[in-house]
C-alpha positions in Angstrom: -163.3 -100.7 -75.2 -164.6 -102.9 -72.7 -168.0 -102.0 -70.9 -169.6 -103.2 -67.8 -173.2 -102.1 -66.6 -173.1 -101.5 -62.9 -175.9 -100.8 -60.2 -175.4 -98.7 -57.3 -175.8 -99.8 -53.7 -178.1 -98.4 -51.3 -175.3 -96.1 -50.3 -174.6 -95.0 -54.0 -171.3 -97.2 -54.2 -170.3 -98.9 -57.5 -167.8 -101.9 -57.9 -165.1 -101.5 -60.3 -164.3 -105.0 -61.8 -161.3 -106.6 -60.2 -159.5 -107.2 -63.4 -159.7 -103.3 -64.1 -158.4 -102.6 -60.8 -155.7 -105.1 -60.9 -154.1 -103.1 -64.1 -153.2 -100.3 -61.7 -151.1 -100.4 -58.7 -153.2 -98.0 -56.5 -156.4 -98.1 -54.7 -157.3 -94.4 -55.3 -159.2 -93.2 -58.3 -160.5 -89.8 -59.3 -163.8 -89.2 -60.8 -164.5 -86.6 -63.1 -167.9 -85.3 -64.8 -167.7 -84.1 -68.3 -171.2 -83.2 -69.6 -173.0 -86.6 -69.4 -169.7 -88.8 -69.2 -168.2 -89.9 -66.0 -164.3 -90.7 -66.3 -162.9 -92.9 -63.7 -158.9 -92.6 -63.6 -156.4 -94.1 -61.2 -154.1 -91.6 -59.2 -151.0 -92.5 -57.6 -150.4 -90.9 -54.2 -146.7 -90.6 -54.8 -147.3 -88.4 -57.8 -149.9 -85.7 -56.9 -148.4 -82.8 -58.8 -151.7 -82.4 -60.9 -153.8 -82.4 -57.8 -154.5 -80.0 -55.0 -154.3 -81.7 -51.6 -156.9 -79.8 -49.5 -156.3 -81.7 -46.2 -153.5 -83.9 -45.1 -153.9 -85.2 -41.5 -150.0 -85.4 -40.9 -149.3 -82.0 -42.1 -152.3 -80.0 -41.0 -153.5 -81.9 -37.7 -150.8 -83.6 -36.2 -151.8 -87.0 -37.5 -155.3 -86.7 -36.1 -158.5 -86.7 -38.1 -160.7 -83.7 -38.9 -164.4 -83.4 -38.6 -166.6 -83.3 -41.8 -167.9 -79.7 -40.5 -164.2 -78.4 -40.4 -163.3 -80.0 -43.7 -166.3 -78.5 -45.7 -165.7 -75.2 -44.0 -161.9 -75.3 -45.5 -163.3 -76.4 -48.7 -165.7 -73.4 -49.0 
């Protein structure tokens, strides 16, 4: 198993190594927390059967965005 040590930016971001990202044909990843382990897995938008889609701009808002406040209310 390959390991990389990363430091977060001031905004809390980390960089996934390009060689790792290149193994997947997606720019979308899901992060899961299990006790003290963070798991980062690629997700493929054409196969979201295992995920709940909370908001789709095309479906729910005629292609327009949604405010963070409204999104949080929907999630709650």
